[in-house]
DRENSE-985171 format. One record per atom (N, C-alpha, C): residue in three letters; x, y, z. Coordinates in pm, whole numbers, padded with zeros to 5 digits, always signed. Layout:
// DRENSE-985171
ALAXYZ...
// end
This chain:
// DRENSE-985171
UNK+17364-06318-05365UNK+17422-06350-05494UNK+17521-06240-05532UNK+17534-06199-05659UNK+17650-06115-05690UNK+17617-05968-05710UNK+17505-05920-05655UNK+17475-05777-05662UNK+17549-05703-05552UNK+17577-05573-05569UNK+17638-05497-05460UNK+17549-05503-05337UNK+17610-05521-05221UNK+17534-05543-05101UNK+17569-05438-04996UNK+17468-05387-04928UNK+17489-05296-04816UNK+17393-05336-04704UNK+17421-05450-04635UNK+17327-05499-04536UNK+17325-05412-04411UNK+17217-05424-04334UNK+17208-05353-04209UNK+17272-05435-04100UNK+17303-05370-03990UNK+17371-05438-03880UNK+17272-05509-03791UNK+17316-05621-03733UNK+17234-05697-03640UNK+17291-05683-03501UNK+17205-05676-03399UNK+17250-05668-03261UNK+17222-05796-03185UNK+17182-05902-03256UNK+17141-06025-03189UNK+17254-06088-03110UNK+17380-06068-03153UNK+17491-06138-03091UNK+17581-06042-03012UNK+17528-05927-02972UNK+17610-05821-02915UNK+17687-05867-02791UNK+17620-05932-02696UNK+17685-05971-02572UNK+17805-06061-02594UNK+17786-06180-02654UNK+17902-06267-02680UNK+18006-06204-02770UNK+17962-06125-02870UNK+18058-06060-02959UNK+18147-05964-02881UNK+18088-05889-02788UNK+18167-05796-02708UNK+18263-05871-02616UNK+18217-05982-02559UNK+18305-06063-02474UNK+18422-06117-02555UNK+18393-06162-02676UNK+18499-06214-02763UNK+18597-06104-02800UNK+18546-05987-02835UNK+18637-05876-02869UNK+18726-05841-02751UNK+18668-05843-02630UNK+18749-05814-02511UNK+18856-05920-02492UNK+18822-06046-02521UNK+18921-06153-02508UNK+19032-06139-02611UNK+18997-06084-02729UNK+19097-06066-02834UNK+19187-05946-02809UNK+19139-05851-02726UNK+19216-05729-02702UNK+19351-05763-02641UNK+19453-05701-02692UNK+19587-05723-02641UNK+19653-05848-02697UNK+19586-05916-02789UNK+19638-06042-02840UNK+19772-06026-02911UNK+19789-05912-02978UNK+19914-05890-03052UNK+20016-05807-02974UNK+19985-05780-02846UNK+20081-05706-02764UNK+20212-05783-02757UNK+20322-05715-02781UNK+20452-05780-02776UNK+20494-05843-02907UNK+20401-05853-03004UNK+20436-05909-03134UNK+20477-05795-03226UNK+20598-05798-03280UNK+20642-05688-03368UNK+20543-05668-03482UNK+20509-05542-03514UNK+20413-05515-03621UNK+20449-05582-03753UNK+20580-05586-03785UNK+20619-05648-03912UNK+20590-05799-03911UNK+20609-05863-03797UNK+20581-06006-03787UNK+20432-06032-03799UNK+20351-05948-03733UNK+20206-05961-03743UNK+20161-05940-03887UNK+20220-05839-03953UNK+20182-05809-04091UNK+20217-05925-04184UNK+20336-05986-04165UNK+20374-06100-04248UNK+20279-06217-04227UNK+20242-06241-04101UNK+20150-06351-04072UNK+20015-06326-04137UNK+19967-06201-04132UNK+19839-06168-04194UNK+19848-06185-04345UNK+19958-06137-04406UNK+19973-06150-04551UNK+19972-06296-04594UNK+20043-06381-04520UNK+20046-06523-04555UNK+19909-06587-04535UNK+19841-06546-04429UNK+19707-06598-04402UNK+19613-06560-04515UNK+19620-06435-04561UNK+19533-06391-04671UNK+19562-06473-04796UNK+19690-06497-04826UNK+19726-06575-04944UNK+19668-06715-04937UNK+19676-06778-04820UNK+19619-06912-04804UNK+19468-06908-04811UNK+19409-06805-04749UNK+19263-06795-04744UNK+19204-06775-04883UNK+19272-06697-04966UNK+19222-06667-05100UNK+19270-06764-05206UNK+19364-06850-05171UNK+19418-06944-05268UNK+19319-07052-05305UNK+19356-07134-05401UNK+19267-07238-05451UNK+19322-07379-05430UNK+19444-07391-05378UNK+19506-07522-05363UNK+19489-07573-05221UNK+19428-07691-05202UNK+19419-07748-05067UNK+19558-07772-05011UNK+19568-07769-04879UNK+19698-07786-04815UNK+19702-07917-04738UNK+19822-07976-04727UNK+19837-08098-04647UNK+19910-08069-04517UNK+19917-07940-04480UNK+19977-07899-04354UNK+19889-07791-04291UNK+19890-07778-04158UNK+19808-07675-04095UNK+19845-07535-04144UNK+19745-07455-04177UNK+19771-07318-04218UNK+19821-07236-04100UNK+19765-07261-03981UNK+19805-07189-03861UNK+19918-07268-03794UNK+20044-07220-03812UNK+20159-07301-03773UNK+20216-07265-03637UNK+20206-07136-03597UNK+20267-07096-03471UNK+20183-06987-03407UNK+20232-06937-03294UNK+20157-06838-03217UNK+20131-06711-03299UNK+20229-06667-03377UNK+20211-06547-03458UNK+20100-06567-03560UNK+20099-06682-03627UNK+19992-06712-03723UNK+19856-06711-03655UNK+19849-06778-03541UNK+19720-06791-03473UNK+19671-06657-03421UNK+19761-06578-03367UNK+19721-06445-03319UNK+19672-06358-03434UNK+19744-06364-03547UNK+19701-06287-03664UNK+19566-06335-03713UNK+19547-06466-03717UNK+19418-06521-03761UNK+19306-06472-03670UNK+19325-06486-03539UNK+19219-06449-03447UNK+19182-06302-03462UNK+19283-06216-03478UNK+19254-06073-03494UNK+19194-06043-03630UNK+19243-06113-03733UNK+19202-06082-03871UNK+19069-06146-03910UNK+19046-06273-03867UNK+18933-06348-03918UNK+18826-06384-03815UNK+18863-06397-03688UNK+18770-06456-03594UNK+18641-06375-03576UNK+18645-06242-03568UNK+18518-06169-03553UNK+18423-06192-03670UNK+18476-06197-03793UNK+18391-06219-03910UNK+18337-06361-03912UNK+18422-06459-03879UNK+18377-06597-03875UNK+18268-06614-03772UNK+18286-06553-03656UNK+18184-06558-03551UNK+18048-06511-03603UNK+18045-06396-03668UNK+17917-06340-03714UNK+17854-06427-03822UNK+17934-06478-03916UNK+17880-06563-04022UNK+17821-06691-03964UNK+17893-06754-03871UNK+17842-06877-03811UNK+17719-06848-03727UNK+17721-06740-03650UNK+17605-06706-03567UNK+17481-06681-03652UNK+17497-06612-03765UNK+17382-06590-03854UNK+17330-06722-03909UNK+17420-06813-03943UNK+17379-06944-03996UNK+17306-07025-03889UNK+17356-07020-03765UNK+17290-07092-03656UNK+17156-07028-03621UNK+17146-06896-03635UNK+17017-06828-03617UNK+16913-06884-03714UNK+16955-06902-03839UNK+16863-06955-03940UNK+16821-07098-03906UNK+16914-07178-03855UNK+16879-07313-03810UNK+16779-07306-03695UNK+16805-07220-03598UNK+16714-07208-03484UNK+16574-07166-03527UNK+16567-07077-03628UNK+16435-07031-03675UNK+16357-07143-03742UNK+16426-07240-03801UNK+16358-07350-03871UNK+16331-07469-03780UNK+16393-07471-03663UNK+16377-07582-03569UNK+16255-07558-03480UNK+16206-07660-03409UNK+16099-07638-03312UNK+16139-07531-03212UNK+16040-07458-03163UNK+16067-07341-03079UNK+16147-07374-02955UNK+16132-07494-02901UNK+16200-07530-02777UNK+16328-07610-02801UNK+16371-07619-02928UNK+16488-07701-02958UNK+16617-07629-02922UNK+16703-07700-02850UNK+16839-07654-02819UNK+16932-07773-02835UNK+17044-07757-02903UNK+17135-07871-02917UNK+17187-07917-02781UNK+17180-08048-02760UNK+17226-08104-02632UNK+17378-08115-02628UNK+17440-08122-02744UNK+17586-08129-02753UNK+17631-08068-02884UNK+17760-08037-02895UNK+17811-07966-03013UNK+17951-08019-03046UNK+17970-08057-03170UNK+18101-08095-03222UNK+18137-07997-03333UNK+18252-07931-03320UNK+18298-07836-03422UNK+18421-07895-03489UNK+18406-07935-03615UNK+18515-07997-03690UNK+18601-07889-03754UNK+18731-07890-03723UNK+18820-07787-03775UNK+18799-07654-03708UNK+18759-07658-03581UNK+18714-07537-03511UNK+18822-07438-03475UNK+18949-07478-03480UNK+19058-07383-03457UNK+19045-07309-03326UNK+19037-07178-03334UNK+19033-07094-03214UNK+18894-07081-03153UNK+18794-07146-03212UNK+18666-07158-03144UNK+18557-07060-03182UNK+18563-06999-03299UNK+18460-06902-03337UNK+18320-06964-03335UNK+18307-07088-03383UNK+18175-07152-03387UNK+18124-07185-03247UNK+18215-07211-03154UNK+18175-07236-03016UNK+18114-07109-02956UNK+18179-06996-02981UNK+18125-06868-02934UNK+17991-06838-03001UNK+17980-06869-03130UNK+17856-06841-03202UNK+17741-06926-03148UNK+17767-07055-03122UNK+17662-07140-03066UNK+17620-07090-02929UNK+17713-07042-02852UNK+17681-06984-02720UNK+17594-06860-02735UNK+17616-06782-02844UNK+17535-06662-02866UNK+17391-06699-02902UNK+17374-06804-02980UNK+17240-06842-03026UNK+17166-06923-02920UNK+17237-07015-02853UNK+17177-07098-02748UNK+17263-07084-02623UNK+17229-06991-02533UNK+17315-06962-02418UNK+17333-07077-02319UNK+17239-07173-02317UNK+17250-07281-02219UNK+17379-07360-02240UNK+17444-07403-02132UNK+17568-07481-02146UNK+17541-07616-02210UNK+17642-07667-02281UNK+17632-07799-02344UNK+17773-07855-02360UNK+17789-07987-02353UNK+17922-08044-02380UNK+17961-08019-02525UNK+18081-07968-02545UNK+18128-07928-02678UNK+18269-07981-02699UNK+18293-08029-02820UNK+18427-08073-02858UNK+18472-07997-02982UNK+18590-07941-02977UNK+18651-07874-03092UNK+18765-07962-03142UNK+18756-08003-03268UNK+18862-08081-03331UNK+18939-07993-03429UNK+19071-07999-03421UNK+19155-07927-03517UNK+19292-07992-03515UNK+19367-07978-03627UNK+19500-08039-03629UNK+19610-07939-03602UNK+19573-07816-03566UNK+19672-07715-03530UNK+19669-07695-03378UNK+19773-07745-03312UNK+19779-07730-03166UNK+19789-07583-03124UNK+19863-07495-03196UNK+19863-07353-03157UNK+19724-07291-03164UNK+19643-07330-03263UNK+19507-07277-03270UNK+19424-07323-03152UNK+19435-07450-03118UNK+19360-07503-03005UNK+19404-07435-02874UNK+19534-07413-02861UNK+19584-07349-02739UNK+19527-07209-02724UNK+19522-07133-02834UNK+19465-06999-02825UNK+19315-07006-02802UNK+19248-07107-02861UNK+19105-07124-02836UNK+19077-07142-02688UNK+19157-07224-02622UNK+19142-07244-02478UNK+19163-07112-02403UNK+19265-07038-02447UNK+19297-06911-02381UNK+19181-06812-02395UNK+19126-06800-02515UNK+19015-06707-02536UNK+18890-06752-02460UNK+18867-06884-02454UNK+18748-06936-02386UNK+18749-06904-02238UNK+18866-06877-02182UNK+18874-06843-02040UNK+18797-06716-02006UNK+18764-06636-02108UNK+18686-06514-02085UNK+18541-06545-02049UNK+18496-06667-02076UNK+18359-06708-02044UNK+18366-06839-01967UNK+18334-06840-01838UNK+18347-06962-01757UNK+18272-07082-01814UNK+18161-07058-01882UNK+18085-07170-01936UNK+18163-07238-02049UNK+18236-07159-02126UNK+18317-07218-02232UNK+18436-07293-02174UNK+18491-07242-02065UNK+18604-07308-02002UNK+18566-07445-01950UNK+18449-07456-01889UNK+18410-07581-01824UNK+18346-07680-01921UNK+18284-07633-02029UNK+18205-07721-02114UNK+18275-07764-02242UNK+18388-07702-02277UNK+18449-07726-02408UNK+18575-07811-02393UNK+18584-07914-02476UNK+18702-08000-02484UNK+18772-07970-02616UNK+18901-07939-02611UNK+18979-07905-02729UNK+19070-08022-02761UNK+19057-08078-02882UNK+19127-08201-02916UNK+19199-08188-03050UNK+19326-08226-03051UNK+19402-08225-03177UNK+19368-08351-03255UNK+19326-08334-03379UNK+19288-08447-03464UNK+19312-08409-03608UNK+19352-08505-03688UNK+19376-08484-03831UNK+19243-08478-03904UNK+19209-08361-03957UNK+19083-08344-04029UNK+19085-08429-04155UNK+18981-08504-04175UNK+18971-08587-04293UNK+19022-08727-04270UNK+19087-08752-04157UNK+19137-08887-04128UNK+19021-08978-04093UNK+19043-09106-04107UNK+18940-09205-04076UNK+18938-09230-03926UNK+18856-09156-03855UNK+18847-09173-03711UNK+18699-09165-03673UNK+18656-09248-03578UNK+18516-09243-03536UNK+18485-09115-03460UNK+18367-09061-03483UNK+18322-08943-03411UNK+18207-08982-03319UNK+18213-08937-03196UNK+18105-08968-03103UNK+17976-08897-03146UNK+17861-08963-03131UNK+17734-08898-03167UNK+17712-08772-03083UNK+17658-08672-03147UNK+17624-08548-03078UNK+17511-08479-03151UNK+17447-08386-03085UNK+17328-08322-03141UNK+17358-08236-03263UNK+17458-08148-03251UNK+17489-08050-03356UNK+17634-08064-03397UNK+17658-08066-03530UNK+17794-08065-03584UNK+17808-07942-03674UNK+17914-07865-03653UNK+17943-07750-03739UNK+18075-07772-03811UNK+18080-07724-03936UNK+18203-07726-04017UNK+18212-07587-04080UNK+18293-07500-04024UNK+18295-07362-04073UNK+18432-07325-04127UNK+18433-07278-04251UNK+18555-07229-04318UNK+18666-07334-04313UNK+18629-07459-04338UNK+18723-07571-04330UNK+18740-07641-04465UNK+18630-07663-04538UNK+18634-07748-04657UNK+18729-07696-04763UNK+18748-07564-04768UNK+18839-07505-04866UNK+18981-07558-04851UNK+19020-07595-04729UNK+19156-07637-04702UNK+19181-07784-04737UNK+19076-07857-04773UNK+19087-08002-04789UNK+19083-08045-04935UNK+19135-08164-04961UNK+19121-08225-05092UNK+18976-08270-05112UNK+18940-08301-05236UNK+18804-08345-05264UNK+18767-08468-05180UNK+18860-08563-05171UNK+18832-08685-05095UNK+18812-08654-04947UNK+18896-08565-04891UNK+18882-08532-04750UNK+18756-08450-04723UNK+18717-08365-04819UNK+18591-08291-04803UNK+18474-08387-04789UNK+18469-08483-04879UNK+18361-08581-04874UNK+18365-08660-04744UNK+18486-08698-04700UNK+18499-08775-04577UNK+18453-08695-04455UNK+18489-08567-04451UNK+18450-08483-04338UNK+18299-08465-04332UNK+18237-08436-04447UNK+18090-08419-04448UNK+18020-08549-04411UNK+18068-08660-04464UNK+18007-08788-04431UNK+18024-08821-04283UNK+18141-08789-04227UNK+18163-08813-04085UNK+18071-08725-04001UNK+18052-08600-04043UNK+17960-08511-03972UNK+17818-08564-03976UNK+17776-08612-04094UNK+17642-08667-04107UNK+17624-08790-04019UNK+17730-08871-04009UNK+17721-08991-03927UNK+17717-08961-03779UNK+17782-08851-03738UNK+17789-08817-03596UNK+17669-08737-03548UNK+17611-08657-03636UNK+17504-08565-03595UNK+17373-08641-03572UNK+17319-08631-03454UNK+17190-08692-03426UNK+17075-08600-03462UNK+17105-08467-03477UNK+16996-08374-03507UNK+17027-08274-03618UNK+17146-08218-03623UNK+17169-08111-03721UNK+17316-08100-03759UNK+17339-08058-03886UNK+17472-08026-03937UNK+17463-07888-04004UNK+17561-07803-03977UNK+17569-07672-04042UNK+17707-07656-04103UNK+17711-07622-04232UNK+17836-07603-04306UNK+17841-07458-04353UNK+17951-07390-04325UNK+17968-07250-04365UNK+18100-07238-04441UNK+18096-07166-04553UNK+18215-07142-04635UNK+18216-06995-04679UNK+18329-06945-04729UNK+18333-06808-04781UNK+18228-06787-04890UNK+18176-06666-04899UNK+18070-06635-04995UNK+18123-06606-05134UNK+18200-06699-05187UNK+18255-06689-05321UNK+18190-06796-05408UNK+18205-06789-05540UNK+18152-06898-05623UNK+18207-07034-05582UNK+18336-07042-05550UNK+18394-07169-05508UNK+18337-07213-05374UNK+18321-07118-05282UNK+18264-07151-05153UNK+18123-07204-05165UNK+18044-07139-05250UNK+17907-07185-05275UNK+17907-07326-05334UNK+18000-07354-05425UNK+18008-07488-05484UNK+18036-07593-05378UNK+18126-07562-05287UNK+18156-07657-05179UNK+18035-07678-05088UNK+17961-07572-05062UNK+17840-07584-04980UNK+17736-07670-05050UNK+17719-07651-05182UNK+17622-07731-05256UNK+17662-07878-05256UNK+17792-07904-05271UNK+17838-08043-05265UNK+17807-08105-05128UNK+17830-08029-05021UNK+17798-08078-04887UNK+17647-08097-04871UNK+17570-08002-04924UNK+17424-08011-04919UNK+17375-08141-04984UNK+17429-08172-05101UNK+17389-08294-05171UNK+17421-08419-05089UNK+17538-08420-05024UNK+17576-08537-04945UNK+17487-08551-04821UNK+17452-08440-04762UNK+17365-08445-04644UNK+17225-08494-04680UNK+17173-08448-04794UNK+17042-08497-04839UNK+17048-08647-04866UNK+17157-08691-04930UNK+17173-08834-04959UNK+17181-08916-04831UNK+17228-08852-04721UNK+17238-08921-04593UNK+17107-08916-04514UNK+17002-08859-04574UNK+16872-08859-04510UNK+16834-08732-04436UNK+16914-08625-04452UNK+16884-08499-04385UNK+16783-08417-04465UNK+16713-08328-04392UNK+16625-08227-04453UNK+16699-08093-04451UNK+16678-08010-04552UNK+16740-07878-04554UNK+16652-07781-04477UNK+16712-07719-04375UNK+16640-07624-04290UNK+16662-07479-04332UNK+16781-07448-04384UNK+16813-07311-04425UNK+16944-07316-04506UNK+16966-07216-04592UNK+16877-07106-04625UNK+16765-07146-04721UNK+16782-07261-04786UNK+16686-07302-04889UNK+16550-07330-04827UNK+16441-07291-04895UNK+16307-07324-04847UNK+16266-07467-04883UNK+16358-07547-04938UNK+16325-07679-04989UNK+16450-07767-04987UNK+16431-07896-05009UNK+16543-07990-05017UNK+16565-08040-05160UNK+16504-07973-05257UNK+16522-08007-05398UNK+16656-07949-05446UNK+16701-07987-05566UNK+16825-07929-05618UNK+16818-07776-05624UNK+16933-07713-05603UNK+16939-07567-05607UNK+16901-07519-05747UNK+16810-07421-05758UNK+16766-07374-05890UNK+16864-07279-05958UNK+16970-07239-05889UNK+17068-07151-05950UNK+17152-07228-06050UNK+17169-07174-06170UNK+17246-07240-06275UNK+17394-07230-06242UNK+17464-07341-06229UNK+17607-07337-06197UNK+17684-07254-06300UNK+17773-07171-06249UNK+17855-07088-06335UNK+17792-06955-06372UNK+17661-06940-06352UNK+17593-06814-06386UNK+17574-06725-06264UNK+17562-06784-06147UNK+17539-06708-06026UNK+17574-06797-05908UNK+17565-06742-05788UNK+17587-06823-05668UNK+17510-06761-05553UNK+17476-06844-05457UNK+17397-06799-05343UNK+17490-06771-05226UNK+17486-06649-05174UNK+17561-06618-05054UNK+17494-06502-04983UNK+17538-06476-04861UNK+17474-06377-04776UNK+17582-06290-04712UNK+17541-06198-04625UNK+17635-06104-04568UNK+17606-06080-04421UNK+17711-06072-04342UNK+17698-06040-04200UNK+17780-05915-04171UNK+17719-05822-04098UNK+17788-05699-04060UNK+17876-05727-03939UNK+18003-05689-03949UNK+18101-05716-03844UNK+18152-05584-03788UNK+18139-05563-03658UNK+18196-05445-03594UNK+18346-05465-03577UNK+18422-05365-03615UNK+18567-05374-03603UNK+18614-05308-03473UNK+18694-05381-03398UNK+18762-05321-03283UNK+18884-05245-03333UNK+18949-05170-03244UNK+19071-05099-03285UNK+19178-05199-03325UNK+19184-05314-03256UNK+19279-05418-03293UNK+19250-05470-03433UNK+19123-05493-03460UNK+19081-05544-03591UNK+19121-05446-03700UNK+19096-05317-03678UNK+19131-05215-03778UNK+19282-05208-03796UNK+19356-05225-03686UNK+19502-05221-03694UNK+19554-05335-03781UNK+19506-05455-03757UNK+19555-05571-03830UNK+19513-05567-03975UNK+19389-05524-04001UNK+19337-05527-04137UNK+19368-05398-04214UNK+19425-05299-04145UNK+19463-05177-04215UNK+19345-05096-04264UNK+19231-05107-04198UNK+19111-05035-04240UNK+19075-04924-04144UNK+18992-04831-04190UNK+18953-04717-04107UNK+18805-04723-04066UNK+18723-04799-04140UNK+18580-04806-04107UNK+18558-04883-03978UNK+18447-04854-03910UNK+18414-04920-03785UNK+18345-05054-03809UNK+18327-05092-03934UNK+18259-05218-03964UNK+18311-05274-04096UNK+18276-05398-04123UNK+18299-05459-04253UNK+18187-05558-04276UNK+18173-05607-04398UNK+18067-05702-04431UNK+18130-05833-04476UNK+18099-05938-04402UNK+18152-06071-04431UNK+18055-06147-04520UNK+18100-06186-04638UNK+18017-06265-04730UNK+18039-06414-04702UNK+17931-06488-04695UNK+17943-06630-04664UNK+17830-06708-04730UNK+17856-06836-04755UNK+17756-06932-04801UNK+17740-07038-04693UNK+17620-07093-04682UNK+17600-07192-04576UNK+17484-07284-04610UNK+17478-07396-04538UNK+17362-07483-04541UNK+17343-07540-04402UNK+17219-07543-04356UNK+17183-07606-04229UNK+17087-07720-04261UNK+17120-07840-04213UNK+17040-07959-04242UNK+17006-08030-04112UNK+16888-08091-04107UNK+16841-08154-03985UNK+16790-08295-04012UNK+16797-08379-03909UNK+16734-08511-03917UNK+16585-08502-03887UNK+16546-08405-03806UNK+16404-08384-03778UNK+16344-08297-03888UNK+16213-08310-03913UNK+16151-08224-04015UNK+16154-08078-03971UNK+16222-07992-04046UNK+16227-07850-04009UNK+16107-07774-04064UNK+16100-07648-04025UNK+16000-07556-04082UNK+16076-07446-04155UNK+16121-07474-04278UNK+16202-07375-04349UNK+16120-07251-04385UNK+16191-07147-04426UNK+16125-07023-04467UNK+16033-07049-04586UNK+15919-06978-04592UNK+15832-06989-04711UNK+15908-06952-04838UNK+15994-06851-04825UNK+16086-06813-04932UNK+16199-06735-04867UNK+16311-06722-04938UNK+16429-06657-04883UNK+16473-06544-04974UNK+16503-06427-04916UNK+16554-06313-04992UNK+16700-06341-05026UNK+16733-06353-05154UNK+16866-06396-05193UNK+16949-06285-05259UNK+16894-06164-05261UNK+16973-06048-05302UNK+16932-05929-05217UNK+17014-05826-05223UNK+16979-05704-05151UNK+16848-05650-05207UNK+16747-05628-05121UNK+16621-05571-05170UNK+16645-05435-05235UNK+16576-05411-05346UNK+16587-05283-05417UNK+16468-05196-05378UNK+16496-05090-05305UNK+16390-05000-05257UNK+16380-04882-05353UNK+16266-04871-05416UNK+16241-04761-05509UNK+16119-04683-05462UNK+16089-04575-05529UNK+15978-04492-05488UNK+15847-04571-05495UNK+15790-04598-05379UNK+15660-04664-05372UNK+15663-04813-05395UNK+15783-04873-05404UNK+15787-05018-05426UNK+15919-05077-05379UNK+15916-05207-05351UNK+16034-05282-05310UNK+16042-05406-05397UNK+16158-05430-05460UNK+16179-05547-05544UNK+16257-05651-05464UNK+16199-05771-05455UNK+16261-05878-05378UNK+16292-05996-05470UNK+16417-06039-05470UNK+16457-06162-05540UNK+16449-06276-05440UNK+16370-06378-05474UNK+16337-06483-05379UNK+16369-06622-05432UNK+16409-06710-05341UNK+16411-06853-05367UNK+16287-06910-05299UNK+16205-06983-05377UNK+16074-07026-05329UNK+16074-07170-05283UNK+15975-07204-05204UNK+15959-07341-05158UNK+15936-07436-05274UNK+15886-07384-05386UNK+15863-07466-05506UNK+15993-07486-05584UNK+16107-07466-05522UNK+16242-07482-05577UNK+16263-07403-05706UNK+16212-07280-05709UNK+16232-07189-05821UNK+16276-07054-05769UNK+16327-06970-05860UNK+16365-06833-05828UNK+16264-06738-05891UNK+16239-06627-05822UNK+16145-06530-05876UNK+16177-06392-05822UNK+16130-06290-05890UNK+16135-06153-05839UNK+15991-06107-05816UNK+15966-06056-05697UNK+15833-06005-05666UNK+15842-05857-05632UNK+15739-05782-05667UNK+15734-05638-05639UNK+15626-05611-05536UNK+15665-05548-05428UNK+15571-05511-05322UNK+15554-05360-05327UNK+15431-05316-05342UNK+15403-05173-05357UNK+15321-05120-05239UNK+15301-04989-05238UNK+15226-04927-05129UNK+15085-04983-05117UNK+15029-05028-05227UNK+14893-05080-05221UNK+14883-05210-05141UNK+15001-05271-05113UNK+15002-05391-05031UNK+14999-05360-04882UNK+14995-05232-04846UNK+14974-05191-04708UNK+15083-05236-04613UNK+15044-05314-04511UNK+15138-05357-04407UNK+15252-05439-04465UNK+15224-05517-04569UNK+15328-05598-04632UNK+15437-05508-04693UNK+15396-05394-04746UNK+15492-05300-04804UNK+15585-05245-04695UNK+15528-05214-04577UNK+15611-05165-04466UNK+15713-05270-04425UNK+15670-05396-04422UNK+15761-05503-04385UNK+15869-05523-04492UNK+15829-05508-04617UNK+15926-05525-04726UNK+16036-05420-04720UNK+16002-05300-04677UNK+16102-05193-04667UNK+16204-05222-04557UNK+16167-05307-04462UNK+16258-05340-04351UNK+16327-05475-04369UNK+16291-05549-04474UNK+16349-05682-04490UNK+16494-05671-04534UNK+16575-05765-04488UNK+16718-05765-04520UNK+16753-05882-04610UNK+16864-05868-04677UNK+16920-05977-04756UNK+16940-06098-04665UNK+16888-06212-04707UNK+16901-06333-04628UNK+16781-06365-04540UNK+16690-06268-04522UNK+16571-06291-04439UNK+16473-06383-04509UNK+16388-06448-04430UNK+16276-06519-04489UNK+16169-06419-04531UNK+16085-06461-04626UNK+15975-06375-04672UNK+15853-06462-04698UNK+15733-06419-04659UNK+15707-06296-04583UNK+15757-06307-04439UNK+15788-06195-04380UNK+15845-06195-04246UNK+15735-06228-04147
// end
C-alpha cells in the first residue's frame, strides 16, 4: 500500500535474470546517447501518462531498445513475483502446459514464466508492435528453449479475434495503454482462452490497482477463483480512493540499466499490482502482508489482508517464540503465517 517500502532482495530468479541481462548487454551499442535519451524520455512520458493510445508506444528500434534497457528488467521481476504467488497457490505438481502472453512486447513475461517453471512449453506472444516482437525474438536467442518454444505474432490488442485455448494467460503492463472498452475485451478474451489460470500485472499506482481490481471482478464473474495476492475471492476490503494494494520487487541494475536510467545505485524497487486467478480451486494464503512489516524492539507489526475478506494489524512479540522469529524475516507481499 502507500507506506515507505524497503523490501529485501530475492534470489529466486537469479539464473534467468542473469541470462536476460547478458542478452540486453550491448543493446544500445551504436545508438547515439542523445537518441537513446530522447527515446527513454518519451517512453517515460507515455508510461506515466493517463491517456490510452491508439498507436503502438514502441514505434522503432530506438524505442524498443530504450524500453528493453529501461523497463524490461523491472517488468521481469514483477511478473516473476506474481507467477511465484500463483505457483504457491496451485497444486504442488502444477505446471502450465502452454502460455499466451497478451501484449507481451519484448517478452519479459516469457522469461519470467521460464524462471518460475523451467520446463519447456508452447508459448505465443501477441503484440501490435513489430519492432518489439523482433527484439523479443532476438533476446530469446540467448536461451535455446525460448527460441524453439515461443511464437511471436503481430496482433491488434483489443481487436475481436479468437484466441486459442491455453493453460496460462498473462497480461502485464498492458491495460494502461487501452481504452476502457478494449481493457474489458482483453480481459474477457484472456478468460475465454485460459483453461487454468490468468495473471494480470499493472504498475503499483492507484490507477494501476484500479485496473487490476476491474480485471479481478471480470475474472470472478467469468467463474475464476482468486489465487493471489488476495486470500479470498470476495470484494477487495480496501476503500477506493483511500488506499491501494501493491507490492515491490527488488531489481538488480546492470551497468547498461544504470546508464539508461541515469542512476548510481546497484538496485531499484519496482512497485506493481497484480491478480492471479484460476479455474481450479487454489490454496490461497491464509493472509497476506500488504505493507512493509514494522520491526520494533521486541515486536513486529504486520498489516494483513485476511481470508475473511477484512484488513487487520497484528502484533507479534517475543512471547510468541518461533512465530516472532518468522515475523522478523517476513517480507512485504509474503503470506502469513509463513
